[in-house]
N, C-alpha and C positions, 0 to 999 in steps of 0.2 A: 856507707856509714852516714847517718843523718846528722847534719851540723846542728849543734845546740843553739837555740834561739837566744840572741843576746838581749840583755835587759835594756829597755828604753828608759832613760833618765830625763826628767823634766827639771828645768831651772826657771823659777818664776822670779823675775826682777833682775835687770841687768845694770845695777849700780856697780861700784868697784868690786864688792865681794862676789856678787853674782857673776860678773864677767870673769873674774879670776877663777872661780869654780868651774864655770862652763868651759872656759878655755883649756884648763887642765884636763877635764874629763874628755873633751873631744880630742885633744892632742894624743892622749894615751888610749884611744881606740874605742871609747864608749859611744853608744848611740844616744845623742843628746838632742833634746828639743828645748828651745828657749822661748819664754813668753814674756812680753812686755807690752805696755800700752802705747809706746812710741813707735809708730810705723816707720819713720825715717831711720831710726836706729836699727830696726829689724832688717830693713832693706840693705843698709850698709853692712851689717854683719853677714847677711846672706851672700852679698857680692864680694866682700873683702875679708871676711872672717873676723876673728877676735885676736887682738894683739896685746900681750902682757909684757911690760918692761919692768925695770927696777932690779930687785934682787933675783929675778928669774927672767928668762926670755922664752915666751911661748907664743906661737902663732898657730891658730887652728881654724879650719874651715868648718862652718856649721850650716848644714843644709836645711834643717828643720826649724821653722820659726812659727810662732803663733801670736796673734794680736788679741786673743780673748781666751777664756777658759774653755769655751765651746770648741774653738780651734785646737787648743791643747789636748783636749780629750780625744780628738780624732787620732792622735798618735798612740793612744793606749799606753801611757807611761805606767811603769810599775813602781818607780821611786820618784817622788815629787819633792824637790827641795824648794821651800818658800824662802826666798832670799831678799824680800822687800824689807824696808824699814818696819820695825815692829808696830809703829803707829798706823800702818796700812793693813795690818793683819786681819782685822775684822772685815774690811772691804774685800780682801782676797777670799776669805772663807765664805762670805755671802755668795760670791760668784761660784766658788768651787762646789758649794753644796748642791748645785744643780747638775753637776757632771761627775761627782764623786762615785767611785765604785769600790767595793771591798778589796779589789786587786791592788789599789793604790796604797803605798806606804808613804804617809805624809810626814815630812821632816821639817821642823823649824830650824833654819840655818840663819839665825838672827841673834841680836843682842837682847838682853832684858830677862826679867823673871816671869815665869808661868806661861810662856807662849804655848808650850805643849798642852797645858791644861785648857787654854782658850780654844785650841784646835779641837780637842776632845769634846768640849761643850758645844761648839758651833756645829760640828759635823755629826755629833752623837755616836762616836766610835769608841771601841774599847782600847785601842792602842795607837799612840802617836809617838813620834821620835824627836829627839832634841840633840843638836850639835852645839857644842861650845867652840867657837872659832878663835884660833890663836894666830890669825894673820890679818893684815889690814893693807889698804891702799887707797888710791883715789883715781877718778876718771880724768883722762887728759884729752879725750875726744870721743866721738862716736865709735864704739867697738874697741876702744883703747883704754887700758888701765895700767897704772903703775903700782906694783906691789912693794910696799915700804919695808915690811918686816914679816917674819914668820918665826914664831917660837914654838916648834912642835913639841908634843902632838896636839891636834884637835881631839875632842872627846865626843863620843856619841853614846846615848842611853835611850832606853824605852820607857814610856809611861803607860803602864798596862793596868787597867781597872783600878786606878788610884794609887798604884805602887810603882816605884822606880826599879827597873831591872835591865837585863840584857836578853837578847834572843837571837834567833837565826838571822834576822834582818839587821840588827846592829852589827853582827859579825860581818855580814855581806857588805854593808855600807862602809865599814872600817877598811875592809880589804880593797874595795873599789877606790876609795879616796887615797889610801896609801899607795896603791899602784899608780895613781895619777900624780904622784909626787906631792901629795898633801897629807902627810903622815897623820893618821887618826887611830885612836884606841877606843875600844868600847869599855864602858864602866857602868855598874849599877848605881854609882854615886854621882850621877849627872847633875842632880839638884845641888849638891855641894859645889861642883865645878861652876854651875850657873851662878850661885851666890858669889863665889870668888870673883868671877869676871864682872858681875854687875856692880859689886862694891868698888872695884878698881875703875870701871868705866864711869861710875857716878862721880867719883872724886874729880877727875880731870875734865870729863865732858861737860859737866854742869858749870864748873868754874870758868873754863875756857870759853864756853858759849856766852856767858855773861860778860866776861872781861875782854874778849878778843885776843887773849894770850895763846901762844903755842904751849904745848905740854911742858917743854923745857922751861919756858919763861915762868909758867905758873908754879913750878917746883923750885925755881931759883929765887923768886921774890918772896920775902918773909911773910907778908900778909896773906897772899893767895896760898902759899904752902901751908900756913896754919889752918886755913879753911879746908884744904884737902885732907889734912890729918883728922880734923873733926868729922868730916864725912866718912872717913874710914872707921873712926871710932864708933860712930853711930851704927854704921852698916854691920860691923863685926858684932856689936851687942845684939842687934836684932837677929842676925843669922844664928848666933849662939842659942837664942831663945827658940828659934825654929828647928833646933837640933843639929846645927852645924858649927861646932866649936873649932876654930882655927888655931887654938893654942895660945899660951901666954905671950909669946913674942910675935904674935900675928901683926900687930900694929907696925912694928919695926920692919917686918918682912914686906908688908904691903907698901909701906912708904918707900922702902928701898927699891921696890919694883917700879913705882911711879917716877922715881928720880932718874931712871934710865930712859924715860920718855924722850922722844926725839924733838927736833925743832920744827915740827909740823903741826897742823891744826887737826884736832879730833873732828870726827864727822858731824857732831852736833853743832859745832861752830860753823862749819861749812854750810850746813842746812840753814842756820840763822842768817848767814850772809846772803844766801840765795833765796831767802824768804820761803822756805819749805817747811812742811810739818816736821816736828821733832819727836824723839823717842823718850822724852822726859818721864812720861807715865810708866815706862817699863824699867827705868833706872832709879834716879833719886825718888821719883814718885812711888815706885814700888817699895822702896825701903820705908818710906813714910807710911804706906798702907800696912805693911807688916808690923811696923812700930805701933800703930794704933791697935792692931789686933792683939798684941802682947802687952800693951800698956807701957811701952818704952819710948821716951821722948826722942824726937829726931829733929830738933829745931833748925839745924843747918841745912839738912836735906829738904826740909819743909820750906824754908825761906827761898832756897835756890829753885825749887820746883815752882813756887808761886811766881817768882821773878821771870822764869823762862816761859811759863804759860802766859804771862802778861805780855812779854815781848812777842811771842808767837801770835797772840791775839791782835796785836797792833797791825800786823801785815796780813793776817788771814781774814780778819773781820774789821776792816778799816771803817 
């Protein structure tokens, strides 16, 4: 009996989310190849594996590493998870265009709005895939990440010829991720899930990145909490105009969710502190763009986007 060839899965980007994803996939028997531009990190992972702590304990050995898209393509991956910050997506796609083959199923495993559309445009392909991630963590060392929380499930959908749907690949990926203890469900309403996550992320990521507060601090202090509520209000109004109405009590539900935020820093604040590029254009900036498209004012999102782009410019273009 001929053994069925296993699917090779690529994970591009070994930040906290990429490390958690790769570690879980490898632990549960998937053939995984990881790609990152940091050679020291790849060497550490190849020699010592990936270690995930926090709400889960995962140790996994990963043999296959790549330092470029060219090297990654040599492993002939079938599923390619892009797990970089959304602000690096265009750079990733520019390199990927040289090695892309129709066999590859390209999946945005990122925050932000319209990443799947950007992939489609840059690669000129009919179908791309999008995951809405409901877990988070932070790096504590090379090849080591701490998983803070996971509110299952994650969601996956397909963007096919301008329409959102599900297909055999969404089903396969959902099964692979769920089998790796990262419960995931397929949905044809992935754009709605993306809107929900983006609105929630925009509220606390933007405020905390400007103020230096933890998520809990931002929701406990009267003035920052009122800003968060206005960001939610604007986002919900724009999403509704885009065809995604979250209901009459949506503002209360979204605010209640934010109030459960822990006493840790969101990723955008960590990026600001470490003088790295930030994802503001895919969060509050995206809400502003959609607001302009539909003629809906978004003054709070617009102000925070401008402030954060100014802060980023201070260290990226001194």
